[in-house]
N, C-alpha and C positions, 0 to 999 in steps of 0.2 A: 409533490411538495418537497422542496429542498430541506436538507438536514437544518439549516439555519432557521427556516420558517417554523419548523416543528418545535425547535428549542425556544424561539421567540414566543410561540403560542403557549407553550407549557409555563414559561416565566410570567407572561402576561395574565393567564388565567389565575395562577397562584398569587400573584400581586393583587389582583382584583379581589380574591376571596379574603386575603389578609387585611386589605384595606377597608373592605366593607364590614368585616366582623369587628375590626378595631373601632371603626366609627360607631357601630351599633353599641358596643360596650360603653363607649364614652357617652352616647346619647342616653342610654339607660341608667347611667351613673353607677355602673358596676365598680365597686371599689376594690383595691387588691385584697385577695383572699388570704394572703400571708403577711402578718405584721409582727411587731414585738410582742403582742398579747397572744399570738399563736395563730391557729388556723380558724378562719371564719367559714364555716360550712355552707351557710346560705349563699355567701358571695362565690364560694368555689363551685357550688352546684350550678348557679347561674352562669358563671364563666364557662363550664364545661358544656352546658346545654346550648349556649350560643355558639361555641366553636364546634361542638360535635354535630348538632343539628344543622346549624347555619351553613357550615362548609359543605355538608351533604346536599342541601337544597340549592345552594348557589350553583354547585356542580351539575345538578339536575337541570336548573334553569338554562345553563349554558350548554347542555348536552348536544342539542342539534347543531349549534354553531361549531362546537369542538369537533363533532364527528365529520362535519363537512370540511373543515380545514385540515384536521390530522390525517384523514383517510382519502382526501381528495374526491369526496362524493359530488358527482355532477347531478344536480336536481333536474329532472325532466320537465320541460315546459310544455304543458298541454297543447299550447298553440303551435308548437314547432316539432312536436313528437312525430316520428315516422317509423314504420316497420316494427323491429323488435322492441323499441322504446315505446311505442304507442301500444303494443300488445301487452307489455308489462304494466303500463299505466292503467289500462282498461281492467286488467285482471285485479289489480290492487283495488281499484275503485269499486269493482263489482263486490269483491270479498268484504271490503270496509262497509259497504252498504248492507250487506247481509249480517255482518257483525253488529250493526246498529251504532256505528260511530257517528258523532254529531257533525264532524267535519272530515272530509277526505284528507288523509295524511299526504305529506310530500313524498315523492317517490324518486329515488336516486340510484345511480350505478357508480361503482368505484372500480378502478382497474386493479385486479388481483387475481393470481392463478388458483388461489385457495377456493374451496367450495364453501361460501359463507353468506350469511344474511343477518341483518339485525334491525331492531326497531328501538327508537330512542325518542325523547322529548318530555317536556315537563307535564303535559296534560294530553288527554284523548283528542283535544282540539288543535294541539300543536305537536303532532308527531311526525317522525321521519321513518320511513322504511327504505332501506338500502340494501342492494344485492351486488355481489361481486361478479365481474366479467366471467370468472371461472365457473361460477354456479349457473350462469345464464347459458353458457356455452356447452354445459355438460348434462343438463337435466332436461327430461321430456316435459311437455306442458302439464300433465298431471302431477308429476313430481314437483315442478316449480310452484304449482298452486298449493300443494301441501306445505311447502316451506313458507310461502307467503301467508297462508292461513294461520300457521303457527305464530308467526311474528305479529300479525294483526290481532290475534287473540291476546297476546301480551298487552298490546295497546288497549283493547276492549276491557281487559281485567284491571287496568291501572297498575300493572306490574312495576313500572318504573318508579312510581310514586311510593308504593309499598315497600319496595327495596330500599329507597332512599330513607324512609322513615325507620326501617330496621337498622340500616347502616348508621344513621344518625344517632339513634338510641345506644347502639353498641359503642360508637365512638365517644359519646358522653360518659357512659359508665366506665369505659377504659380510662379516659382522662381523670375522672373523679377518684376511682379506687387507686390508680397509681399514685396520685398525689397525696392521698390520705395515708396510704401505707408508707410511702417515702418520708412523709413528715414524722410519722411515729418512729420509724427506724432511725432518722437522723437526731431525734431527741436523746438517744442513748450514746451519741458520739460527743467527742469534745467540741466545744463551741466553734473553734477555728476551723473545724472540718465539717461542720453541719451542712453548710451550703453546698459543698462539693459532693458530699455524700447523698444529699437529697436529690440533687440533679442526676447523678449517676443511677440511683435506685429508681427514680422516676422514669428515666429512659429505658432501663432494663425491663421494668414492669409494663411500660406501654408496649414494647415489643412482644413480651410474653402474653399479655392480656389481649393484645390485638390478634394474635394467632388464635387464641381460644374464641374470640369473637368472630373470626373468620369461619369457624366451624359452624356457629349459629347461622350466619349469614348464607353460608353455602347450603346448609340443610334446607333452609326456606327456599333458596334458589332451585334446588332439585325438586321441591314439591311444586313449585310454580311451573317447571318444565312439563310435568305430567298433566297439569291443568291446561297448559298451552297446547299440548298434543291432543288432548280431548276436545278442546275448542277448535283446533285445526281440523279434526276429523268431522266435527258438526258443519263447518264451513265448506270444506273441500271434499268431504266424503271420507269415510274410514280408509277405503282403499287407496285414496290419493295420499292420505297422511302416512299410511304404512309404506306405500311405494317410495315416498320422499325419504323416509328414515332408512329404508333398505338401500336405496341408492347411495345415501351418505355412508352407510356401513360398508357397502362394496368398495367405495373409493377411499374411505378414511382408514379402515383398519390396517391395510398394508403400510400406512404412514403413521402408525400409532406412536412411534417413537419421537415424532415431530411434535412441537408444542404450539404451532401457529394455529391450529384448529380449535378456536375457542368461542365462537359466538353464536352460532345456533345453539351453542358453541360446541357444536358437533357431539362430543362424547365425554364422559368422565372416567376416572379410574374405577377399576372393579374391586380393589381390595387394598388394605393396608391404611395407614394414617393419611395418605395423600387422598384416599377416597373421601375422607371427611372434609377435605378442602375443595373437592370438585364441585363446580356449580351445576354441572349437568350430569344426569344418570347415564350409565352406559347405554349405548344404542339398542343392544339386544333386550335390555330390561324395558326400554320404552316401547319397543316394538311388541313385546310380549304383553305389556300392559294394554296396548291398543287391541291386540288380537283377542284378549281375554275379556275385553269390555262388552 
């Protein structure tokens, strides 16, 4: 995908989100939360919930489309699949059936040298599982099954929806607290400066509170990775899941300074503040957890 198409997609998705949420606020008759009489906490809470939760769920609803467009995922047509594509399709379908998914997910391949795979989609019945060409060309069949089983467990557990709920709640709280605190701070300023001060404080607080919110979201994400590893072990066998993680560890650790590896997302930081923001536990910790299960 060209640079222009990526920018166009980003702008189109954000425009759609803003337009949808603005129309929703108008339809629900949500009045301005700030007036000459002060702050209307009820209106502010509704405003923040709609923008925080609504934005997250619209993004989830568009996740399959965005993944296909932005990463160039080519969905495999079961009627035309041959060779490696057919083998990948059959493996995903077999594991999905074992996982009890109500509908077989779409399966796609995208061009990338990195070892990566991901699952996305708004529901268990509308999921997409995609793998990179780098992963397909580097892993043995048992290792690949472990990776696919991990991703399908995310789908079976409803992790995409759960993460969206958590992110939406965090977004709403960040917006609400930032505006309440900023309003209180601005009241201690001269009248002519209040609007500017309130805007600046709101922006600064949203950045700071969002960072704290990311710690919460990342913590839950790390927990779900352990659950997905355990589920992958049930689907593909513990040996296959361990082999997949060990294969990633062998290939990933020499490139640890690079940041592109983030969607199995291969591994997280082992210490310091950045470890709190890591969405995935370190590979050695995940492997140890499976071996000790």
